[in-house]
PyMOL CGO cylinders between C-alpha atoms (Angstrom):
from pymol import cmd
from pymol.cgo import CYLINDER

trace = [
    CYLINDER, 0.00, 0.00, 0.00, 1.38, 3.36, -1.01, 0.3, 1, 1, 1, 1, 1, 1,
    CYLINDER, 1.38, 3.36, -1.01, -0.19, 6.24, 0.89, 0.3, 1, 1, 1, 1, 1, 1,
    CYLINDER, -0.19, 6.24, 0.89, 1.77, 9.47, 0.81, 0.3, 1, 1, 1, 1, 1, 1,
    CYLINDER, 1.77, 9.47, 0.81, 1.48, 12.50, 3.08, 0.3, 1, 1, 1, 1, 1, 1,
    CYLINDER, 1.48, 12.50, 3.08, -0.54, 15.26, 1.46, 0.3, 1, 1, 1, 1, 1, 1,
    CYLINDER, -0.54, 15.26, 1.46, -1.34, 18.76, 2.62, 0.3, 1, 1, 1, 1, 1, 1,
    CYLINDER, -1.34, 18.76, 2.62, -4.82, 20.19, 2.21, 0.3, 1, 1, 1, 1, 1, 1,
    CYLINDER, -4.82, 20.19, 2.21, -6.39, 23.60, 2.66, 0.3, 1, 1, 1, 1, 1, 1,
    CYLINDER, -6.39, 23.60, 2.66, -9.18, 22.44, 4.95, 0.3, 1, 1, 1, 1, 1, 1,
    CYLINDER, -9.18, 22.44, 4.95, -9.84, 19.86, 7.64, 0.3, 1, 1, 1, 1, 1, 1,
    CYLINDER, -9.84, 19.86, 7.64, -12.71, 18.49, 5.55, 0.3, 1, 1, 1, 1, 1, 1,
    CYLINDER, -12.71, 18.49, 5.55, -10.32, 17.77, 2.63, 0.3, 1, 1, 1, 1, 1, 1,
    CYLINDER, -10.32, 17.77, 2.63, -7.79, 16.20, 5.00, 0.3, 1, 1, 1, 1, 1, 1,
    CYLINDER, -7.79, 16.20, 5.00, -10.41, 13.93, 6.52, 0.3, 1, 1, 1, 1, 1, 1,
    CYLINDER, -10.41, 13.93, 6.52, -11.82, 13.02, 3.11, 0.3, 1, 1, 1, 1, 1, 1,
    CYLINDER, -11.82, 13.02, 3.11, -8.32, 11.82, 2.18, 0.3, 1, 1, 1, 1, 1, 1,
    CYLINDER, -8.32, 11.82, 2.18, -7.97, 9.97, 5.51, 0.3, 1, 1, 1, 1, 1, 1,
    CYLINDER, -7.97, 9.97, 5.51, -11.33, 8.25, 5.17, 0.3, 1, 1, 1, 1, 1, 1,
    CYLINDER, -11.33, 8.25, 5.17, -10.79, 7.35, 1.51, 0.3, 1, 1, 1, 1, 1, 1,
    CYLINDER, -10.79, 7.35, 1.51, -7.53, 5.67, 2.49, 0.3, 1, 1, 1, 1, 1, 1,
    CYLINDER, -7.53, 5.67, 2.49, -9.02, 4.07, 5.61, 0.3, 1, 1, 1, 1, 1, 1,
    CYLINDER, -9.02, 4.07, 5.61, -11.51, 2.36, 3.26, 0.3, 1, 1, 1, 1, 1, 1,
    CYLINDER, -11.51, 2.36, 3.26, -8.62, 1.11, 1.11, 0.3, 1, 1, 1, 1, 1, 1,
    CYLINDER, -8.62, 1.11, 1.11, -6.69, -0.12, 4.14, 0.3, 1, 1, 1, 1, 1, 1,
    CYLINDER, -6.69, -0.12, 4.14, -9.76, -1.99, 5.43, 0.3, 1, 1, 1, 1, 1, 1,
    CYLINDER, -9.76, -1.99, 5.43, -10.30, -3.60, 2.03, 0.3, 1, 1, 1, 1, 1, 1,
    CYLINDER, -10.30, -3.60, 2.03, -6.71, -4.88, 1.89, 0.3, 1, 1, 1, 1, 1, 1,
    CYLINDER, -6.71, -4.88, 1.89, -6.89, -7.42, 4.73, 0.3, 1, 1, 1, 1, 1, 1,
    CYLINDER, -6.89, -7.42, 4.73, -9.18, -8.91, 7.34, 0.3, 1, 1, 1, 1, 1, 1,
    CYLINDER, -9.18, -8.91, 7.34, -6.49, -8.56, 10.03, 0.3, 1, 1, 1, 1, 1, 1,
    CYLINDER, -6.49, -8.56, 10.03, -7.78, -6.17, 12.69, 0.3, 1, 1, 1, 1, 1, 1,
    CYLINDER, -7.78, -6.17, 12.69, -4.37, -5.26, 14.12, 0.3, 1, 1, 1, 1, 1, 1,
    CYLINDER, -4.37, -5.26, 14.12, -2.95, -4.48, 10.67, 0.3, 1, 1, 1, 1, 1, 1,
    CYLINDER, -2.95, -4.48, 10.67, -5.90, -2.27, 9.78, 0.3, 1, 1, 1, 1, 1, 1,
    CYLINDER, -5.90, -2.27, 9.78, -5.88, -0.37, 13.09, 0.3, 1, 1, 1, 1, 1, 1,
    CYLINDER, -5.88, -0.37, 13.09, -2.09, 0.04, 12.97, 0.3, 1, 1, 1, 1, 1, 1,
    CYLINDER, -2.09, 0.04, 12.97, -2.21, 1.50, 9.47, 0.3, 1, 1, 1, 1, 1, 1,
    CYLINDER, -2.21, 1.50, 9.47, -5.16, 3.76, 10.23, 0.3, 1, 1, 1, 1, 1, 1,
    CYLINDER, -5.16, 3.76, 10.23, -3.41, 5.09, 13.36, 0.3, 1, 1, 1, 1, 1, 1,
    CYLINDER, -3.41, 5.09, 13.36, -0.34, 5.82, 11.23, 0.3, 1, 1, 1, 1, 1, 1,
    CYLINDER, -0.34, 5.82, 11.23, -2.53, 7.53, 8.63, 0.3, 1, 1, 1, 1, 1, 1,
    CYLINDER, -2.53, 7.53, 8.63, -4.23, 9.70, 11.26, 0.3, 1, 1, 1, 1, 1, 1,
    CYLINDER, -4.23, 9.70, 11.26, -0.93, 10.69, 12.87, 0.3, 1, 1, 1, 1, 1, 1,
    CYLINDER, -0.93, 10.69, 12.87, 0.67, 11.38, 9.48, 0.3, 1, 1, 1, 1, 1, 1,
    CYLINDER, 0.67, 11.38, 9.48, -2.15, 13.54, 8.10, 0.3, 1, 1, 1, 1, 1, 1,
    CYLINDER, -2.15, 13.54, 8.10, -3.55, 15.42, 11.08, 0.3, 1, 1, 1, 1, 1, 1,
    CYLINDER, -3.55, 15.42, 11.08, -1.63, 18.59, 11.77, 0.3, 1, 1, 1, 1, 1, 1,
    CYLINDER, -1.63, 18.59, 11.77, -0.69, 19.49, 15.31, 0.3, 1, 1, 1, 1, 1, 1,
    CYLINDER, -0.69, 19.49, 15.31, -1.15, 16.04, 16.84, 0.3, 1, 1, 1, 1, 1, 1,
    CYLINDER, -1.15, 16.04, 16.84, 1.22, 14.10, 19.07, 0.3, 1, 1, 1, 1, 1, 1,
    CYLINDER, 1.22, 14.10, 19.07, -0.71, 10.85, 19.63, 0.3, 1, 1, 1, 1, 1, 1,
    CYLINDER, -0.71, 10.85, 19.63, -3.24, 8.95, 17.52, 0.3, 1, 1, 1, 1, 1, 1,
    CYLINDER, -3.24, 8.95, 17.52, -4.53, 5.48, 18.13, 0.3, 1, 1, 1, 1, 1, 1,
    CYLINDER, -4.53, 5.48, 18.13, -7.06, 3.13, 19.60, 0.3, 1, 1, 1, 1, 1, 1,
    CYLINDER, -7.06, 3.13, 19.60, -8.21, 1.73, 22.90, 0.3, 1, 1, 1, 1, 1, 1,
    CYLINDER, -8.21, 1.73, 22.90, -10.18, -1.52, 22.56, 0.3, 1, 1, 1, 1, 1, 1,
    CYLINDER, -10.18, -1.52, 22.56, -12.87, -2.91, 24.88, 0.3, 1, 1, 1, 1, 1, 1,
    CYLINDER, -12.87, -2.91, 24.88, -11.92, -6.18, 26.56, 0.3, 1, 1, 1, 1, 1, 1,
    CYLINDER, -11.92, -6.18, 26.56, -13.74, -7.61, 29.55, 0.3, 1, 1, 1, 1, 1, 1,
    CYLINDER, -13.74, -7.61, 29.55, -15.38, -4.25, 30.32, 0.3, 1, 1, 1, 1, 1, 1,
    CYLINDER, -15.38, -4.25, 30.32, -12.23, -2.11, 30.25, 0.3, 1, 1, 1, 1, 1, 1,
    CYLINDER, -12.23, -2.11, 30.25, -10.29, -0.26, 27.56, 0.3, 1, 1, 1, 1, 1, 1,
    CYLINDER, -10.29, -0.26, 27.56, -6.99, -1.86, 26.59, 0.3, 1, 1, 1, 1, 1, 1,
    CYLINDER, -6.99, -1.86, 26.59, -4.34, -0.06, 24.55, 0.3, 1, 1, 1, 1, 1, 1,
    CYLINDER, -4.34, -0.06, 24.55, -4.46, -0.95, 20.85, 0.3, 1, 1, 1, 1, 1, 1,
    CYLINDER, -4.46, -0.95, 20.85, -2.36, 0.13, 17.87, 0.3, 1, 1, 1, 1, 1, 1,
    CYLINDER, -2.36, 0.13, 17.87, -1.17, 3.74, 18.11, 0.3, 1, 1, 1, 1, 1, 1,
    CYLINDER, -1.17, 3.74, 18.11, 1.43, 6.29, 17.00, 0.3, 1, 1, 1, 1, 1, 1,
    CYLINDER, 1.43, 6.29, 17.00, 3.07, 8.39, 19.72, 0.3, 1, 1, 1, 1, 1, 1,
    CYLINDER, 3.07, 8.39, 19.72, 4.75, 8.04, 23.10, 0.3, 1, 1, 1, 1, 1, 1,
    CYLINDER, 4.75, 8.04, 23.10, 4.11, 4.90, 25.18, 0.3, 1, 1, 1, 1, 1, 1,
    CYLINDER, 4.11, 4.90, 25.18, 0.68, 5.07, 26.77, 0.3, 1, 1, 1, 1, 1, 1,
    CYLINDER, 0.68, 5.07, 26.77, -1.41, 3.79, 29.66, 0.3, 1, 1, 1, 1, 1, 1,
    CYLINDER, -1.41, 3.79, 29.66, -2.33, 0.16, 28.94, 0.3, 1, 1, 1, 1, 1, 1,
    CYLINDER, -2.33, 0.16, 28.94, -5.65, -0.14, 30.82, 0.3, 1, 1, 1, 1, 1, 1,
    CYLINDER, -5.65, -0.14, 30.82, -8.41, 2.45, 31.31, 0.3, 1, 1, 1, 1, 1, 1,
    CYLINDER, -8.41, 2.45, 31.31, -11.52, 1.85, 33.40, 0.3, 1, 1, 1, 1, 1, 1,
    CYLINDER, -11.52, 1.85, 33.40, -14.86, 3.24, 32.20, 0.3, 1, 1, 1, 1, 1, 1,
    CYLINDER, -14.86, 3.24, 32.20, -15.26, 6.73, 33.65, 0.3, 1, 1, 1, 1, 1, 1,
    CYLINDER, -15.26, 6.73, 33.65, -11.50, 7.29, 33.98, 0.3, 1, 1, 1, 1, 1, 1,
    CYLINDER, -11.50, 7.29, 33.98, -9.84, 9.84, 31.73, 0.3, 1, 1, 1, 1, 1, 1,
    CYLINDER, -9.84, 9.84, 31.73, -11.29, 11.15, 28.49, 0.3, 1, 1, 1, 1, 1, 1,
    CYLINDER, -11.29, 11.15, 28.49, -11.41, 7.69, 26.88, 0.3, 1, 1, 1, 1, 1, 1,
    CYLINDER, -11.41, 7.69, 26.88, -13.10, 6.10, 29.88, 0.3, 1, 1, 1, 1, 1, 1,
    CYLINDER, -13.10, 6.10, 29.88, -15.59, 8.98, 30.02, 0.3, 1, 1, 1, 1, 1, 1,
    CYLINDER, -15.59, 8.98, 30.02, -16.48, 8.38, 26.37, 0.3, 1, 1, 1, 1, 1, 1,
    CYLINDER, -16.48, 8.38, 26.37, -17.24, 4.76, 27.27, 0.3, 1, 1, 1, 1, 1, 1,
    CYLINDER, -17.24, 4.76, 27.27, -19.17, 5.59, 30.46, 0.3, 1, 1, 1, 1, 1, 1,
    CYLINDER, -19.17, 5.59, 30.46, -21.27, 8.27, 28.72, 0.3, 1, 1, 1, 1, 1, 1,
    CYLINDER, -21.27, 8.27, 28.72, -21.49, 6.33, 25.45, 0.3, 1, 1, 1, 1, 1, 1,
    CYLINDER, -21.49, 6.33, 25.45, -20.57, 9.41, 23.41, 0.3, 1, 1, 1, 1, 1, 1,
    CYLINDER, -20.57, 9.41, 23.41, -17.64, 11.22, 21.85, 0.3, 1, 1, 1, 1, 1, 1,
    CYLINDER, -17.64, 11.22, 21.85, -15.58, 13.66, 23.90, 0.3, 1, 1, 1, 1, 1, 1,
    CYLINDER, -15.58, 13.66, 23.90, -13.79, 16.84, 22.86, 0.3, 1, 1, 1, 1, 1, 1,
    CYLINDER, -13.79, 16.84, 22.86, -11.58, 18.42, 25.51, 0.3, 1, 1, 1, 1, 1, 1,
    CYLINDER, -11.58, 18.42, 25.51, -10.21, 21.87, 24.62, 0.3, 1, 1, 1, 1, 1, 1,
    CYLINDER, -10.21, 21.87, 24.62, -7.72, 21.93, 27.50, 0.3, 1, 1, 1, 1, 1, 1,
    CYLINDER, -7.72, 21.93, 27.50, -6.86, 18.63, 29.18, 0.3, 1, 1, 1, 1, 1, 1,
    CYLINDER, -6.86, 18.63, 29.18, -5.06, 20.48, 31.97, 0.3, 1, 1, 1, 1, 1, 1,
    CYLINDER, -5.06, 20.48, 31.97, -8.49, 21.70, 33.14, 0.3, 1, 1, 1, 1, 1, 1,
    CYLINDER, -8.49, 21.70, 33.14, -9.94, 18.18, 32.94, 0.3, 1, 1, 1, 1, 1, 1,
    CYLINDER, -9.94, 18.18, 32.94, -9.97, 16.74, 36.47, 0.3, 1, 1, 1, 1, 1, 1,
    CYLINDER, -9.97, 16.74, 36.47, -9.82, 13.09, 35.41, 0.3, 1, 1, 1, 1, 1, 1,
    CYLINDER, -9.82, 13.09, 35.41, -7.42, 13.38, 32.45, 0.3, 1, 1, 1, 1, 1, 1,
    CYLINDER, -7.42, 13.38, 32.45, -4.88, 10.58, 32.15, 0.3, 1, 1, 1, 1, 1, 1,
    CYLINDER, -4.88, 10.58, 32.15, -1.63, 12.06, 30.81, 0.3, 1, 1, 1, 1, 1, 1,
    CYLINDER, -1.63, 12.06, 30.81, 0.24, 9.66, 28.55, 0.3, 1, 1, 1, 1, 1, 1,
    CYLINDER, 0.24, 9.66, 28.55, 2.24, 12.53, 27.04, 0.3, 1, 1, 1, 1, 1, 1,
    CYLINDER, 2.24, 12.53, 27.04, 2.80, 15.60, 29.22, 0.3, 1, 1, 1, 1, 1, 1,
    CYLINDER, 2.80, 15.60, 29.22, 2.92, 17.67, 26.01, 0.3, 1, 1, 1, 1, 1, 1,
    CYLINDER, 2.92, 17.67, 26.01, -0.75, 16.93, 25.23, 0.3, 1, 1, 1, 1, 1, 1,
    CYLINDER, -0.75, 16.93, 25.23, -3.09, 19.88, 25.68, 0.3, 1, 1, 1, 1, 1, 1,
    CYLINDER, -3.09, 19.88, 25.68, -6.30, 18.86, 23.89, 0.3, 1, 1, 1, 1, 1, 1,
    CYLINDER, -6.30, 18.86, 23.89, -7.95, 15.57, 23.02, 0.3, 1, 1, 1, 1, 1, 1,
    CYLINDER, -7.95, 15.57, 23.02, -10.76, 14.03, 21.01, 0.3, 1, 1, 1, 1, 1, 1,
    CYLINDER, -10.76, 14.03, 21.01, -12.19, 10.56, 21.59, 0.3, 1, 1, 1, 1, 1, 1,
    CYLINDER, -12.19, 10.56, 21.59, -14.73, 8.91, 19.27, 0.3, 1, 1, 1, 1, 1, 1,
    CYLINDER, -14.73, 8.91, 19.27, -16.40, 5.55, 19.99, 0.3, 1, 1, 1, 1, 1, 1,
    CYLINDER, -16.40, 5.55, 19.99, -16.25, 2.73, 17.43, 0.3, 1, 1, 1, 1, 1, 1,
    CYLINDER, -16.25, 2.73, 17.43, -19.22, 0.38, 17.21, 0.3, 1, 1, 1, 1, 1, 1,
    CYLINDER, -19.22, 0.38, 17.21, -19.14, -2.99, 15.45, 0.3, 1, 1, 1, 1, 1, 1,
    CYLINDER, -19.14, -2.99, 15.45, -22.31, -5.03, 14.99, 0.3, 1, 1, 1, 1, 1, 1,
    CYLINDER, -22.31, -5.03, 14.99, -24.07, -2.72, 17.45, 0.3, 1, 1, 1, 1, 1, 1,
    CYLINDER, -24.07, -2.72, 17.45, -21.52, -3.24, 20.25, 0.3, 1, 1, 1, 1, 1, 1,
    CYLINDER, -21.52, -3.24, 20.25, -18.87, -0.82, 21.53, 0.3, 1, 1, 1, 1, 1, 1,
    CYLINDER, -18.87, -0.82, 21.53, -15.58, -2.11, 20.09, 0.3, 1, 1, 1, 1, 1, 1,
    CYLINDER, -15.58, -2.11, 20.09, -13.31, 0.68, 21.33, 0.3, 1, 1, 1, 1, 1, 1,
    CYLINDER, -13.31, 0.68, 21.33, -12.40, 4.31, 20.73, 0.3, 1, 1, 1, 1, 1, 1,
    CYLINDER, -12.40, 4.31, 20.73, -10.31, 6.47, 18.45, 0.3, 1, 1, 1, 1, 1, 1,
    CYLINDER, -10.31, 6.47, 18.45, -8.13, 8.69, 20.64, 0.3, 1, 1, 1, 1, 1, 1,
    CYLINDER, -8.13, 8.69, 20.64, -6.19, 11.67, 19.28, 0.3, 1, 1, 1, 1, 1, 1,
    CYLINDER, -6.19, 11.67, 19.28, -4.13, 14.18, 21.28, 0.3, 1, 1, 1, 1, 1, 1,
    CYLINDER, -4.13, 14.18, 21.28, -2.67, 17.56, 20.34, 0.3, 1, 1, 1, 1, 1, 1,
    CYLINDER, -2.67, 17.56, 20.34, 0.07, 19.62, 22.00, 0.3, 1, 1, 1, 1, 1, 1,
    CYLINDER, 0.07, 19.62, 22.00, -2.08, 22.75, 21.45, 0.3, 1, 1, 1, 1, 1, 1,
    CYLINDER, -2.08, 22.75, 21.45, -5.26, 23.76, 23.26, 0.3, 1, 1, 1, 1, 1, 1,
    CYLINDER, -5.26, 23.76, 23.26, -8.50, 23.96, 21.31, 0.3, 1, 1, 1, 1, 1, 1,
    CYLINDER, -8.50, 23.96, 21.31, -7.28, 21.88, 18.38, 0.3, 1, 1, 1, 1, 1, 1,
    CYLINDER, -7.28, 21.88, 18.38, -10.42, 19.79, 17.93, 0.3, 1, 1, 1, 1, 1, 1,
    CYLINDER, -10.42, 19.79, 17.93, -13.93, 20.95, 17.05, 0.3, 1, 1, 1, 1, 1, 1,
    CYLINDER, -13.93, 20.95, 17.05, -17.23, 19.75, 15.63, 0.3, 1, 1, 1, 1, 1, 1,
    CYLINDER, -17.23, 19.75, 15.63, -15.72, 19.28, 12.19, 0.3, 1, 1, 1, 1, 1, 1,
    CYLINDER, -15.72, 19.28, 12.19, -13.14, 16.87, 13.61, 0.3, 1, 1, 1, 1, 1, 1,
    CYLINDER, -13.14, 16.87, 13.61, -15.95, 15.06, 15.41, 0.3, 1, 1, 1, 1, 1, 1,
    CYLINDER, -15.95, 15.06, 15.41, -18.07, 14.73, 12.27, 0.3, 1, 1, 1, 1, 1, 1,
    CYLINDER, -18.07, 14.73, 12.27, -15.17, 13.46, 10.19, 0.3, 1, 1, 1, 1, 1, 1,
    CYLINDER, -15.17, 13.46, 10.19, -13.77, 11.10, 12.83, 0.3, 1, 1, 1, 1, 1, 1,
    CYLINDER, -13.77, 11.10, 12.83, -17.27, 9.71, 13.35, 0.3, 1, 1, 1, 1, 1, 1,
    CYLINDER, -17.27, 9.71, 13.35, -17.10, 8.71, 9.68, 0.3, 1, 1, 1, 1, 1, 1,
    CYLINDER, -17.10, 8.71, 9.68, -13.68, 7.12, 10.30, 0.3, 1, 1, 1, 1, 1, 1,
    CYLINDER, -13.68, 7.12, 10.30, -15.22, 5.19, 13.21, 0.3, 1, 1, 1, 1, 1, 1,
    CYLINDER, -15.22, 5.19, 13.21, -18.10, 4.08, 10.96, 0.3, 1, 1, 1, 1, 1, 1,
    CYLINDER, -18.10, 4.08, 10.96, -15.65, 2.81, 8.31, 0.3, 1, 1, 1, 1, 1, 1,
    CYLINDER, -15.65, 2.81, 8.31, -13.78, 0.84, 10.97, 0.3, 1, 1, 1, 1, 1, 1,
    CYLINDER, -13.78, 0.84, 10.97, -17.01, -0.41, 12.54, 0.3, 1, 1, 1, 1, 1, 1,
    CYLINDER, -17.01, -0.41, 12.54, -18.20, -1.70, 9.16, 0.3, 1, 1, 1, 1, 1, 1,
    CYLINDER, -18.20, -1.70, 9.16, -14.85, -3.45, 8.65, 0.3, 1, 1, 1, 1, 1, 1,
    CYLINDER, -14.85, -3.45, 8.65, -14.96, -4.97, 12.14, 0.3, 1, 1, 1, 1, 1, 1,
    CYLINDER, -14.96, -4.97, 12.14, -18.56, -6.14, 11.70, 0.3, 1, 1, 1, 1, 1, 1,
    CYLINDER, -18.56, -6.14, 11.70, -17.56, -8.01, 8.53, 0.3, 1, 1, 1, 1, 1, 1,
    CYLINDER, -17.56, -8.01, 8.53, -14.44, -9.58, 10.03, 0.3, 1, 1, 1, 1, 1, 1,
    CYLINDER, -14.44, -9.58, 10.03, -16.23, -10.82, 13.15, 0.3, 1, 1, 1, 1, 1, 1,
    CYLINDER, -16.23, -10.82, 13.15, -18.70, -12.93, 11.13, 0.3, 1, 1, 1, 1, 1, 1,
]
cmd.load_cgo(trace, "trace")
């Protein structure tokens, strides 16, 4: 697979490129780890001003670290703990403008200042979350949420097919 870094004028164009390539990655194999590893690399490569991009996966009621790009991270997150655990407990995406003001933030990289977490559902069940951090405050907004929700849908569709 040959996916090159490209610069775009808008977030929407960047995410369109990400999601187009996420579809191609998912069509290339039925190996979940390979797909998530390549999508995390794609997210980290294409999204400006990020320092961590990856996945936490549900296992036995807790989030376990999955494929990612960035500094080593916390391996296990309980529902309700941190931004990822809050997304699971509240069953909805989270955008945190300033993680230093977030009382239950779990710092994997002290340089992180904002974060977005989007749930991934496969066959109607919570599979895990997309987690992306930025070293700048206020990096993520509703446009990121809309576009990453599409990324999560692409992955959820892939996961639903591979689990059959």
